[in-house]
Backbone bond lengths (Angstrom), bond angles and torsions (degrees), N, CA, C in turn:
res aa  C-N    CA-C-N  psi(-1)  N-CA   C-N-CA  omega(-1)  CA-C   N-CA-C  phi
1 M - - - 1.457 - - 1.515 108.45 -
2 A 1.317 116.54 134.27 1.467 121.92 -179.47 1.524 110.16 -75.82
3 D 1.332 116.55 143.04 1.464 118.39 172.63 1.513 108.71 -95.42
4 D 1.336 116.23 179.04 1.468 120.56 -174.97 1.515 112.87 -58.89
5 T 1.331 118.49 -29.84 1.464 120.12 -177.44 1.529 111.38 -73.87
6 D 1.330 117.58 -17.17 1.461 120.97 -179.23 1.525 112.83 -90.14
7 R 1.320 116.64 -5.69 1.465 118.96 -175.52 1.525 111.14 -92.34
8 R 1.334 114.06 144.71 1.467 121.43 178.69 1.518 108.30 -129.69
9 L 1.330 115.00 170.09 1.466 120.48 178.64 1.529 111.16 -94.93
10 F 1.327 114.64 141.25 1.460 121.28 178.10 1.520 108.21 -134.54
11 L 1.319 115.49 133.04 1.454 122.20 177.72 1.522 108.07 -101.92
12 V 1.310 115.64 128.90 1.458 121.95 179.14 1.518 108.69 -111.01
13 E 1.308 116.01 130.28 1.457 121.31 176.29 1.515 108.69 -104.60
14 H 1.329 115.30 128.42 1.459 121.57 177.85 1.523 109.19 -116.23
15 D 1.312 116.34 134.10 1.464 122.73 172.79 1.519 106.52 -95.25
16 L 1.324 117.07 114.72 1.449 121.94 -172.46 1.523 113.65 -103.18
17 R 1.315 117.15 10.71 1.465 119.43 179.84 1.530 109.51 -56.18
18 G 1.319 114.47 132.68 1.460 119.41 177.62 1.512 114.64 91.98
19 L 1.341 118.45 -6.76 1.458 120.14 178.73 1.528 109.92 -92.81
20 S 1.307 116.19 134.60 1.456 121.00 175.89 1.531 108.52 -76.95
21 P 1.337 118.71 162.73 1.476 120.30 175.71 1.533 112.18 -55.30
22 W 1.319 117.71 -38.44 1.455 121.15 177.81 1.527 111.26 -63.35
23 Q 1.341 116.89 -45.24 1.464 120.97 178.59 1.523 110.78 -62.96
24 L 1.322 117.27 -39.61 1.456 121.85 179.21 1.533 110.04 -61.95
25 A 1.317 117.49 -46.77 1.467 120.94 178.17 1.526 110.66 -61.64
26 T 1.311 116.60 -39.44 1.467 121.45 -179.54 1.530 111.41 -64.11
27 V 1.330 118.02 -45.29 1.460 119.48 -178.47 1.524 111.38 -69.87
28 H 1.319 118.63 -31.78 1.467 120.28 175.92 1.528 111.05 -67.22
29 R 1.328 117.03 -40.10 1.472 119.86 175.45 1.524 110.52 -64.64
30 A 1.329 116.38 -41.85 1.469 120.67 179.30 1.531 110.85 -63.70
31 L 1.314 116.67 -36.73 1.466 120.37 178.59 1.524 110.59 -65.87
32 G 1.327 116.88 -45.01 1.461 120.46 176.51 1.518 111.87 -60.13
33 E 1.313 116.67 -40.51 1.466 121.51 178.17 1.529 111.37 -66.58
34 A 1.326 117.76 -40.08 1.469 121.32 178.05 1.533 110.70 -62.34
35 V 1.325 116.69 -41.07 1.471 120.91 176.97 1.522 109.70 -62.92
36 R 1.332 117.18 -45.65 1.458 121.27 -179.95 1.534 111.14 -59.17
37 R 1.320 117.12 -44.83 1.471 121.27 -179.74 1.529 111.50 -64.32
38 E 1.312 116.64 -42.12 1.467 119.10 179.41 1.535 110.82 -64.19
39 N 1.310 117.16 -38.09 1.464 120.51 176.72 1.524 111.03 -65.40
40 Q 1.327 117.79 -37.27 1.463 120.81 176.48 1.525 111.40 -64.45
41 R 1.317 116.16 -28.45 1.475 121.20 177.95 1.530 111.86 -82.66
42 G 1.332 116.34 0.71 1.462 119.90 177.90 1.513 114.65 92.89
43 R 1.304 117.04 2.72 1.467 120.55 177.37 1.516 107.03 -88.19
44 Q 1.309 117.47 132.77 1.463 123.36 -174.45 1.526 111.25 -92.95
45 I 1.324 116.24 108.83 1.450 121.41 175.57 1.520 108.35 -148.16
46 R 1.321 115.66 143.83 1.463 120.84 179.50 1.523 108.50 -132.25
47 Y 1.324 115.30 130.44 1.466 123.00 176.26 1.519 105.12 -88.45
48 V 1.335 117.37 101.95 1.464 122.87 -169.62 1.514 112.67 -81.84
49 Q 1.329 116.48 -48.46 1.469 119.16 -171.79 1.510 110.76 -160.08
50 R 1.346 114.64 153.26 1.465 121.59 175.33 1.521 107.25 -128.60
51 I 1.331 116.80 132.51 1.461 123.01 176.24 1.524 106.50 -124.36
52 Y 1.322 115.55 122.73 1.455 121.18 -177.48 1.522 109.55 -112.14
53 A 1.334 116.56 130.01 1.466 122.83 176.18 1.537 106.91 -111.72
54 P 1.349 117.65 91.31 1.463 120.24 -173.78 1.527 114.28 -61.96
55 D 1.327 117.85 -35.04 1.463 119.47 -179.48 1.523 112.17 -64.83
56 E 1.323 116.64 -28.83 1.456 121.25 179.83 1.520 112.98 -100.85
57 Q 1.329 116.02 -5.57 1.455 122.57 -177.42 1.530 111.11 53.27
58 R 1.333 114.14 47.88 1.460 121.62 178.91 1.523 108.92 -130.35
59 C 1.308 114.38 151.78 1.451 120.67 177.73 1.536 107.82 -134.46
60 L 1.322 115.70 136.79 1.463 121.77 175.50 1.528 106.76 -114.48
61 C 1.323 116.44 125.65 1.449 122.25 179.88 1.520 108.71 -118.99
62 L 1.320 115.68 132.82 1.465 122.10 -179.57 1.520 108.71 -103.87
63 F 1.339 115.42 128.28 1.458 122.45 179.40 1.525 109.61 -124.16
64 E 1.310 114.91 151.04 1.468 121.44 170.88 1.521 105.89 -114.90
65 A 1.340 116.43 122.74 1.462 121.30 -177.22 1.526 109.27 -158.69
66 A 1.326 115.47 169.34 1.474 120.81 179.13 1.529 111.60 -71.06
67 G 1.326 116.98 -28.07 1.454 118.88 -178.63 1.512 112.17 -165.95
68 P 1.319 117.41 169.55 1.466 121.84 -175.72 1.519 113.74 -69.37
69 D 1.333 118.40 -24.53 1.460 119.54 -178.34 1.527 111.95 -63.01
70 L 1.325 116.95 -40.08 1.457 120.54 178.40 1.531 110.40 -67.00
71 V 1.314 116.97 -37.82 1.477 121.06 178.28 1.531 109.41 -64.55
72 R 1.329 116.60 -44.73 1.468 119.78 177.32 1.534 111.00 -62.13
73 S 1.329 115.60 -39.72 1.457 120.91 -177.52 1.534 111.62 -61.23
74 V 1.336 118.16 -47.88 1.464 119.11 -178.94 1.529 111.36 -65.83
75 N 1.324 117.51 -32.72 1.461 120.34 176.78 1.524 110.55 -69.64
76 D 1.339 116.95 -37.36 1.466 120.75 176.38 1.522 110.96 -65.63
77 I 1.337 116.23 -44.26 1.465 120.63 179.23 1.527 110.19 -59.00
78 A 1.332 116.82 -42.23 1.474 121.93 -179.69 1.520 112.50 -76.80
79 Q 1.319 117.55 -7.74 1.458 123.57 -177.01 1.523 111.07 55.98
80 F 1.357 115.06 42.23 1.452 122.59 178.89 1.518 107.62 -90.27
81 P 1.342 119.45 128.34 1.462 121.37 -178.12 1.528 111.25 -64.68
82 L 1.306 116.37 103.46 1.450 124.14 -173.78 1.532 110.46 -94.25
83 A 1.345 116.34 125.52 1.464 120.30 176.86 1.528 110.47 -90.97
84 R 1.362 116.44 -46.32 1.460 119.36 178.74 1.530 111.12 -166.96
85 V 1.317 114.61 159.29 1.470 123.21 175.59 1.516 106.83 -123.03
86 M 1.344 116.30 131.43 1.466 118.44 178.92 1.529 110.00 -138.28
87 P 1.339 116.66 139.37 1.465 119.31 174.33 1.520 109.39 -68.92
88 V 1.331 116.44 140.86 1.470 120.95 -179.52 1.525 109.87 -138.28
89 L 1.318 114.94 164.84 1.444 123.10 171.85 1.504 106.92 -117.50
90 S 1.316 117.23 145.70 1.455 121.23 -179.42 1.510 109.21 -130.10
91 S 1.324 115.83 143.00 1.449 120.31 176.46 1.521 108.50 -149.43
92 V 1.309 115.14 157.99 1.456 121.63 178.03 1.530 106.76 -101.51
93 P 1.354 117.83 130.79 1.465 120.33 -178.99 1.534 110.73 -62.73
94 D 1.321 115.01 149.15 1.461 120.39 174.37 1.531 109.33 -65.37
95 D 1.322 116.70 151.75 1.462 120.50 176.89 1.514 111.48 -61.56
96 A 1.334 117.72 -27.23 1.459 122.22 -178.80 1.527 112.31 -67.76
97 A 1.337 116.35 -19.18 1.469 119.55 -177.83 1.513 111.60 -76.52
98 T 1.320 119.44 -13.55 1.472 120.43 -177.68 1.506 112.32 -94.47
């Protein structure tokens, strides 16, 4: 089992063209459930954030996990239309930048 120091951030891009609002809500619930089940199995993954761009019908989901395979796996389990997974770094801007 990976500890916190082994986990990295991964950004997942979903192309949501053709999904109704009901289908979108359903796949997001399924994704949360897939993450919960994987954690119960001892696999360390956290669904950090979801950003939805309705005009572009795209969704960006941020995950914390040991590697991209686990991130792909939970998206496959949820049957969420996955466009790509990419490792990312995240930081909060300094107060001086505003």
